[in-house]
Kinemage of the C-alpha trace (Angstrom):
@kinemage 1
@onewidth
@group {chain A} dominant
@subgroup {mainchain}
@vectorlist {calphas} color= white
{ca met a 1} P -5.658 28.805 9.266
{ca ala a 2} L -3.576 28.985 5.840
{ca leu a 3} L -3.325 25.568 4.430
{ca ser a 4} L -0.234 24.659 2.529
{ca arg a 5} L -1.390 21.727 1.033
{ca tyr a 6} L -4.745 20.402 -0.962
{ca leu a 7} L -5.138 16.552 -0.629
{ca ser a 8} L -7.307 14.911 -3.786
{ca ser a 9} L -8.761 12.046 -3.329
{ca cys a 10} L -8.562 9.568 -6.286
{ca gly a 11} L -10.758 7.266 -6.793
{ca val a 12} L -10.026 3.465 -8.103
{ca lys a 13} L -11.974 3.463 -11.187
{ca val a 14} L -10.159 5.505 -14.071
{ca arg a 15} L -12.069 6.380 -17.401
{ca pro a 16} L -11.407 4.996 -20.426
{ca thr a 17} L -10.899 7.979 -22.520
{ca pro a 18} L -9.127 10.784 -21.486
{ca ile a 19} L -11.138 13.490 -20.240
{ca lys a 20} L -10.745 17.211 -21.487
{ca ser a 21} L -8.281 19.423 -20.205
{ca ser a 22} L -8.774 23.109 -18.702
{ca thr a 23} L -8.303 26.221 -20.973
{ca asp a 24} L -4.315 25.930 -20.657
{ca gly a 25} L -3.807 22.517 -21.346
{ca thr a 26} L -3.676 21.169 -17.743
{ca leu a 27} L -6.085 19.583 -14.971
{ca thr a 28} L -4.064 20.399 -12.150
{ca pro a 29} L -6.014 23.311 -10.229
{ca asp a 30} L -4.336 26.034 -9.571
{ca phe a 31} L -4.401 26.965 -5.687
{ca val a 32} L -1.905 29.983 -5.972
{ca asp a 33} L 1.172 28.594 -4.630
{ca lys a 34} L -0.411 25.709 -2.944
{ca lys a 35} L 0.944 22.438 -3.243
{ca val a 36} L -1.924 19.578 -4.502
{ca leu a 37} L -1.070 15.565 -3.396
{ca phe a 38} L -3.122 12.976 -5.125
{ca val a 39} L -3.806 10.535 -2.508
{ca thr a 40} L -5.338 6.808 -2.953
{ca asn a 41} L -6.013 3.692 -0.775
{ca asn a 42} L -5.138 1.440 -4.211
{ca ala a 43} L -1.859 -0.631 -2.750
{ca ser a 44} L -2.116 -2.833 -5.697
{ca lys a 45} L -0.576 0.130 -8.029
{ca ser a 46} L 3.191 1.967 -7.336
{ca arg a 47} L 3.366 5.966 -7.801
{ca lys a 48} L 4.809 5.381 -11.176
{ca ser a 49} L 1.772 3.502 -12.372
{ca tyr a 50} L -0.360 6.106 -11.527
{ca lys a 51} L 1.721 8.888 -13.489
{ca gly a 52} L 1.453 6.975 -16.217
{ca lys a 53} L -2.091 7.113 -15.675
{ca phe a 54} L -1.872 10.772 -15.097
{ca asp a 55} L -0.222 11.134 -18.058
{ca his a 56} L -2.809 9.567 -20.286
{ca leu a 57} L -5.502 11.480 -18.868
{ca gly a 58} L -3.748 14.890 -19.204
{ca val a 59} L -3.047 15.175 -15.713
{ca gln a 60} L -0.124 17.462 -14.545
{ca ala a 61} L 1.239 15.632 -11.497
{ca his a 62} L 4.961 14.590 -10.400
{ca val a 63} L 5.647 11.386 -8.884
{ca asp a 64} L 6.085 12.918 -5.347
{ca glu a 65} L 2.650 14.529 -5.657
{ca ile a 66} L 1.035 11.329 -5.665
{ca tyr a 67} L 0.822 9.520 -2.320
{ca gly a 68} L -0.798 5.681 -2.616
{ca ser a 69} L -1.131 3.368 0.531
{ca ala a 70} L 1.561 1.482 -0.809
{ca tyr a 71} L 3.705 4.399 -0.395
{ca ala a 72} L 2.599 5.550 2.741
{ca ala a 73} L 3.293 2.080 4.056
{ca ala a 74} L 6.548 2.098 2.721
{ca val a 75} L 7.362 5.541 4.195
{ca tyr a 76} L 5.868 4.486 7.216
{ca leu a 77} L 8.551 1.817 7.884
{ca ser a 78} L 11.614 3.408 6.504
{ca ser a 79} L 10.655 6.994 7.566
{ca val a 80} L 8.423 6.933 10.738
{ca val a 81} L 9.473 3.899 12.953
{ca lys a 82} L 12.743 3.793 10.264
{ca ile a 83} L 13.177 -0.052 10.870
{ca pro a 84} L 16.799 -0.894 10.289
{ca lys a 85} L 18.002 -1.563 6.723
{ca ser a 86} L 18.974 -4.648 7.665
{ca lys a 87} L 15.597 -5.873 8.173
{ca lys a 88} L 13.008 -7.389 5.808
{ca val a 89} L 9.171 -6.911 5.197
{ca tyr a 90} L 6.931 -10.217 4.691
{ca val a 91} L 4.384 -8.659 1.954
{ca ile a 92} L 0.586 -9.713 1.269
{ca gly a 93} L -0.166 -7.952 -1.610
{ca met a 94} L 1.075 -6.949 -5.327
{ca ala a 95} L 4.194 -5.731 -7.252
{ca gly a 96} L 2.846 -2.209 -6.671
{ca leu a 97} L 3.253 -2.646 -3.236
{ca glu a 98} L 6.839 -4.506 -3.128
{ca glu a 99} L 7.794 -2.034 -5.936
{ca glu a 100} L 7.239 0.945 -3.185
{ca leu a 101} L 8.845 -0.799 -0.481
{ca his a 102} L 11.955 -1.436 -2.560
{ca asp a 103} L 12.221 2.436 -3.530
{ca glu a 104} L 12.333 2.960 0.238
{ca gly a 105} L 15.242 0.640 0.050
{ca ile a 106} L 13.484 -2.382 2.334
{ca ala a 107} L 13.953 -6.037 1.236
{ca thr a 108} L 10.989 -8.139 0.727
{ca leu a 109} L 9.933 -11.574 1.215
{ca gly a 110} L 6.286 -13.138 0.155
{ca gly a 111} L 4.138 -10.790 -2.360
{ca thr a 112} L 4.554 -12.010 -5.794
{ca asp a 113} L 7.162 -14.638 -4.973
{ca pro a 114} L 6.038 -17.822 -6.713
{ca ala a 115} L 6.747 -19.716 -3.716
{ca asp a 116} L 4.124 -18.276 -1.749
{ca asn a 117} L 1.619 -18.059 -4.884
{ca thr a 118} L 0.755 -21.461 -4.262
{ca ile a 119} L -2.239 -23.939 -3.670
{ca glu a 120} L 0.062 -26.329 -1.899
{ca thr a 121} L -0.977 -27.114 1.662
{ca phe a 122} L 1.312 -25.139 3.952
{ca ser a 123} L 3.572 -27.162 6.243
{ca leu a 124} L 4.827 -25.425 9.516
{ca ala a 125} L 7.227 -28.392 9.613
{ca asn a 126} L 9.018 -26.875 6.397
{ca phe a 127} L 8.945 -23.484 7.138
{ca thr a 128} L 12.036 -21.721 8.570
{ca leu a 129} L 11.228 -18.703 10.083
{ca asp a 130} L 13.703 -15.801 8.967
{ca pro a 131} L 14.379 -13.627 12.179
{ca asp a 132} L 15.253 -10.566 9.946
{ca val a 133} L 11.579 -10.291 9.192
{ca ala a 134} L 10.409 -6.789 11.252
{ca ala a 135} L 7.116 -6.243 9.855
{ca val a 136} L 4.219 -7.626 7.801
{ca val a 137} L 2.205 -4.948 5.345
{ca cys a 138} L -0.854 -6.260 4.183
{ca gly a 139} L -2.722 -5.227 1.173
{ca leu a 140} L -4.795 -5.734 -1.571
{ca asp a 141} L -3.791 -9.392 -2.619
{ca thr a 142} L -6.145 -11.388 -5.559
{ca gln a 143} L -3.608 -14.216 -4.890
{ca ile a 144} L -4.244 -14.498 -1.304
{ca asn a 145} L -3.775 -17.957 0.311
{ca tyr a 146} L -3.219 -20.216 3.447
{ca thr a 147} L 0.832 -19.873 3.004
{ca lys a 148} L 0.682 -16.410 2.759
{ca thr a 149} L -1.680 -15.729 6.147
{ca ser a 150} L 0.033 -18.535 7.897
{ca lys a 151} L 4.069 -16.954 7.318
{ca ala a 152} L 2.518 -13.570 8.180
{ca phe a 153} L 0.683 -15.137 11.332
{ca gln a 154} L 4.396 -16.875 12.243
{ca tyr a 155} L 6.434 -13.912 12.023
{ca leu a 156} L 3.813 -11.423 13.928
{ca thr a 157} L 3.782 -14.091 16.709
{ca arg a 158} L 7.498 -15.627 16.833
{ca asn a 159} L 9.485 -12.513 15.923
{ca pro a 160} L 9.889 -10.173 18.407
{ca gly a 161} L 8.399 -6.820 17.856
{ca cys a 162} L 7.286 -7.433 14.661
{ca leu a 163} L 4.912 -4.967 13.004
{ca phe a 164} L 1.575 -5.195 11.592
{ca val a 165} L 0.650 -2.830 8.722
{ca ala a 166} L -2.188 -2.605 6.566
{ca thr a 167} L -2.219 -0.463 3.231
{ca asn a 168} L -5.967 0.322 4.598
{ca asp a 169} L -9.064 -1.085 5.943
{ca asp a 170} L -11.506 -0.789 2.952
{ca ser a 171} L -13.746 -3.683 3.364
{ca thr a 172} L -14.580 -4.038 -0.944
{ca tyr a 173} L -13.541 -1.669 -3.622
{ca pro a 174} L -15.336 -0.898 -7.064
{ca ile a 175} L -15.182 -2.419 -10.283
{ca ala a 176} L -17.259 -2.229 -13.579
{ca glu a 177} L -19.380 -4.873 -12.850
{ca gly a 178} L -19.890 -4.466 -9.136
{ca leu a 179} L -18.043 -4.809 -5.613
{ca leu a 180} L -15.197 -7.077 -5.047
{ca pro a 181} L -13.445 -8.145 -1.583
{ca gly a 182} L -11.012 -4.756 -0.712
{ca ala a 183} L -8.044 -4.841 1.337
{ca gly a 184} L -9.361 -4.509 4.536
{ca ala a 185} L -10.996 -8.121 4.016
{ca ile a 186} L -7.546 -9.371 2.927
{ca ser a 187} L -6.273 -8.608 6.454
{ca ala a 188} L -9.218 -9.570 8.238
{ca pro a 189} L -8.138 -13.261 9.193
{ca leu a 190} L -4.627 -12.263 10.815
{ca arg a 191} L -6.964 -9.511 12.856
{ca phe a 192} L -9.300 -11.821 14.138
{ca ala a 193} L -6.282 -14.632 14.648
{ca leu a 194} L -3.824 -12.004 16.248
{ca gly a 195} L -6.801 -10.274 18.249
{ca lys a 196} L -5.338 -6.757 17.297
{ca asp a 197} L -5.372 -4.389 14.631
{ca pro a 198} L -2.805 -3.503 12.212
{ca val a 199} L -1.393 0.592 11.729
{ca cys a 200} L -3.086 1.523 8.774
{ca thr a 201} L -1.433 3.760 6.510
{ca gly a 202} L -4.180 4.607 3.888
{ca lys a 203} L -7.076 7.007 4.128
{ca pro a 204} L -8.650 8.519 6.115
{ca ser a 205} L -6.137 7.718 8.791
{ca thr a 206} L -3.610 9.892 10.481
{ca thr a 207} L -0.807 7.758 9.729
{ca met a 208} L -0.967 8.555 6.148
{ca leu a 209} L -0.349 12.393 6.724
{ca asp a 210} L 2.207 11.418 9.251
{ca cys a 211} L 3.977 10.066 6.208
{ca ile a 212} L 3.158 12.895 3.857
{ca asn a 213} L 4.821 14.926 6.579
{ca ala a 214} L 8.119 12.580 6.948
{ca lys a 215} L 8.570 13.068 3.205
């Protein structure tokens, strides 16, 4: 079977200095008219952010050739399940995930909002449910707290048809000094509380391929 696309997996760690380019001055493989796509489960950064890293390393790649799990989650909602433009998404995640959702025309709550990044005790009595939240998207969030988890749980259990989406289910991710809990560990409390698994849009799920094909 002839292949029209090659998927190249990107690790979360980036070398501190540019690596040498090939003889033609690029690192992009020549696969004879085949499209090369770079995929990553790192949902903390947007495709535009990765494009900056690739430029620094001398890798010739267009933004449209970079597929992160955050972008896949946004495409899944906008182009696969096609939530109405009037609906919103509650985010457990970082700025890169919010950026990808906004670029797909999806309004968000939570995420980097200072009101949700708090160490104050969550009060259900003071919480106002937004009926327009149609999905909860959970990615890596280094500011995860009980408020975000509680609000996400309320939307998933009280808003009819609210979708539970995770950018990936990686249990850990590596840094130079060792391992840290990954996005899968961030969504784990909700999985346990709900008694169900989310739709995962990262590697190695087939949902990521559906999202690639949708674009």
